[in-house]
C-alpha positions, -999 to 999 in steps of 0.1 A, spaced: 604 -556 170 595 -582 145 607 -614 161 584 -627 187 594 -647 214 577 -679 226 562 -663 255 548 -633 233 537 -656 208 517 -676 235 501 -645 244 487 -636 211 449 -643 208 438 -670 184 424 -643 161 463 -626 156 471 -654 135 465 -660 97 459 -698 106 445 -694 144 436 -732 150 472 -740 142 485 -710 155 506 -701 125 517 -670 109 510 -642 133 495 -608 120 499 -584 149 520 -560 131 527 -550 93 562 -569 92 543 -599 105 516 -596 78 545 -591 52 559 -625 64 528 -642 64 521 -633 27 558 -645 21 552 -679 36 518 -686 28 527 -714 5 550 -728 28 525 -735 54 517 -774 60 490 -793 71 462 -769 62 432 -773 38 421 -746 11 394 -736 32 419 -728 58 439 -712 31 409 -690 21 402 -679 57 435 -671 61 437 -652 32 408 -630 42 425 -625 75 455 -614 61 440 -589 37 417 -576 64 448 -570 88 471 -558 59 447 -529 50 446 -520 91 485 -519 88 486 -502 57 502 -531 36 495 -534 0 480 -566 -10 479 -568 -48 469 -607 -51 427 -609 -49 434 -647 -38 462 -668 -23 463 -689 -53 481 -658 -73 508 -660 -48 537 -662 -67 524 -657 -101 539 -628 -125 502 -616 -134 
């Protein structure tokens, strides 16, 4: 199941989000990790520091779920390098 209901989302701990203060981009499974990476640059209202911390979380959780992350930094997302 990839879609989270509001109730399921509310039950997630803060540390299960890429952006925990804002509770944005859940990271509870491989599909959500991929979605968080794909939507990363669309997240509004966060600082570059928040993005740095979120990217670290995404990379850590991606490894746990077997999701390949080629980019070393979130700044590389969407680039062809």
